[in-house]
N, C-alpha and C positions, 0 to 999 in steps of 0.2 A: 504494500500500500504506500503510495507516494503523495496522496493528497486527500484532504478531508474538508468538507464544507457543510455547515448546518445553518438553518434559518428557521424562524417561527413567525409566520405572518399573521396568524390569528384572525384571518379575514372572516371565516364562517366555520361553523362546527363541522360541516361535511364538504363544502365546496372550496376548491383552491382559489387563490387570489386571481383577479382578472389578469390576463396576459401571462399567467404563470410566474408572477413577480417573485414569489417566495422560492419556488423551485429554481428559477434563474439565478437568484442570489446564492443559493447553496452551490450550484454548479460553478459560478464565478469564483466563489470562495475556495472551492476545491482546486480549480485551475491555478489560482494564485498561490495556494499552499504548496502545490506541486511544482510551481514555477514553470508552467507549460502554457504555450499558446493554444487556443482552441483547436487549431488545425492539426495538432499532434495527437488528438484523440481519434482512434480508428473505429471504435465501437461503443455504443451506449446500450446498456441493459436498462430499458425504461421502466419506470414504475408501472406504467401501462396496464391499468385494471379493466380496460375496455368499457369505460363509462364515458359517455359523450363529453361531459364537462371536464373530467380529469384528463382524458387523452388530448382534447383540444388545447387545454391550458399547458400541459406538459409539452406538446408539440410547439406551441408558441414560445415557451420558455427555451426549448432547445434551439429553435430558429433564432431567437434574440441573442443567445449566447454564442452560437456557432456560425451564424450568418450564412454566407455563401457555401462554406464547407458542408453545412447540413442541407441547405436548399438546393445545391447542385449535386446532391446525393453522393458525395465523397465520404460522408459519415454514415455508417450503417447503424441502424437502431432496431432493436427488437424487444418484444415483451415475452419473456419466458413464462409469465403467468398464463399465457395462452395454452401452455402444455401442462402446467401443474396446478393451476388455480392460485388463489391468494393464500399464502401460508401464514398470513397475519404476522405475529412476532418473529417467526422464522424466515420470512420472505427476504429480508435484507441479507442475512447470512448465506442463504442458499443462492441468491442472485450474485453475491460476491464470488461464491465458489464457481458459479457458471462463468463469470468473467475470467477467473483464473484458468478454467478449462479452455475457454476460447483462446487465451494467450498461448497455452501449452500445445493445443492441437491444431491451431491456425484454422479453426472452423467457427464461424459465427452462427449461433442458433437462430432459427426462424421464428417469426410470429405465425403460428399455424392458424388455419381457418380465416385468414384475412382475404376475403373475396371482393368486398366492395369498400375500398378505402375512403374514408371521409375526406372530401376535398379540402377541408379546413386543417387537415393533418398532412401536409405535403412532403413529408420526409420519406426516406427509403427505409421501410420497416421490415426488410428481408422477408417478404411474404412466402410462407408455406414450404420453402426449401432452404436448408442450411447452405451456407456458402463458404468457400475457402478464401482465406485472407490472412496475411501476416498481421497480427494484432500486437502492436507495441504498447499502446496505452488504451485502457478501457475505463469508462465511467459507469457507475451504477447508481441509479436514483431510488430512494425509498422515501415516499411522501405519505404523510398520515393525516387523519382527521385533525381538525383544529389548526391546520397550517404548519405542521411540523415537517421539515424537509431536510434530508441528508443526502449528500452526494459523496461517493468515494471514487478515487482514481487508483487503479492498479496498473502496474507496469511489468513488462517483460524484464527480467534481470539483465538483459543485454541492451535495453533501450537507453 
């Protein structure tokens, strides 16, 4: 682990802050802690609970932090909750382990069952099929009710 960021926006008991402001802040703090430019991230394991409000705001947050790197689909994003569901308190630990596995195997896991992508979520969500890619740096998001947001950055030991 090379970077950590946390924020608490307390916008609403269940809805994220507009434009994903709290999540964006956590990601920016993690990048600053890791001393990395956004373009150095190869893969994001999104919080991605498949709720319209949550996914749209997280997509907006990623787009605001990563800009053209994300919008030009150079940054790959997936939600492994699509395969295992929401593990609640264990989700962050399991998703961090998924990121380590992506670094070690050079395989980015897919977002399964993604058939009709929301046009308000214009990122590359690695739909339905895993992809091979060297992953030097990965970021994982864990966002919770009440506006709690954590982002971790993990790195290949050779990065």
